N, C-alpha and C positions, 0 to 999 in steps of 0.2 A: 246237216250239221249234227254232230254227236255231242251230247252234253253229259258230263260225268260229275257227280256231286263231290264236294269236299265235306266229308262227314264230320259232324260235330262230336269229337271225342278227344280224350287226352290220354292215349295209351303210352305206356312206358316203352323204352327201347327194346326190352326183352319181348314184349308183346308184339311190337312191330316186326322184329326178326322172326319170331315164331310164325306169325301169320304169313309173312312173305315166303318162308320156306314151305309152309303148307300149300299156299296157292301155286307156287312154282311147281311143286310136285304134282299137283292136279293138272296143270298145263301139260307137263311131260307125259302123264298117264293118257291124256286125251290124244296127244300127238302120236303115241305108240299104238293106239287102237287102229285097227285096219277095217274100214267099212267094206262090206261085201255086196251091198246093193245100193241103188239110188236112194231108197228110203232110209237106209242106215247112214248113207253119206250125209244127207240133210241133217239128220239127228246129230251125227258126229260134228259137222261143221258148226252147228248152233252151240253145241256143248263146248267145243274148242274156243269159239269166240267168247262165250260166257266166262270161261276160265281165264282167258287173257285179260278180259276186262276186270276180273277180280284182282289179278296181279297189278294192273294199272291203278286200281282203286287203293290198294295197299301202298303203292309207291306215292300216290297223291297224298296219303296220310303222312308218309315219312317226310315229303317235301313241306307239308304244312307244319309239322313239328319243328323241322329245321328252321323254317321261316319264323315261327314263334320264338325260337331260341336266338334270333337275331341274324341269321344268315340271309344275305341278299340273294334271293333265288333268281331274280332276273339277271344279275351280274354273273352268277354261277352258270346260268344257262348259256349266256354268250361266250363265256370262257370254254364251256364244253363244245359249243358249236365251232369255235376257232380251233380247238384241239382236233376235232374231226376233220376240218378242212386241211390242217397241217399234215394230217396223215393221208391226204389224198382222197378222202371220202367225198362222194358227190351226192347231193340231195336231189330227190325227185319231187320234193314238196316240203311244206312246213305244216305243222299242227300248231295252231294258235291256242294258247291257254289264257283265259281271262279270269282273274280271281275277283269275285264280287265281294265287296265289304258291306256288311249290314250294320 
């Protein structure tokens, strides 16, 4: 099981957009690197995974902000899933997201 936090913050939309662009750029930079040895490959793989998690974390923050602004995230997720199905996309699994309320 992988657990990712919903960070407690109240960023504005400009901050969210800037952070997302920054993190996506870092993922692209990692994907462009070419490891030359097994040791470099392991380091590359870990760095790439870390950067992808950073993007996911920013996206979680965006979803949290949208939800706080009144968007029904669960309904939107099902609409997105149905859109993918209508385009012929096949899923090989699902990731379950549980939001804990404190």
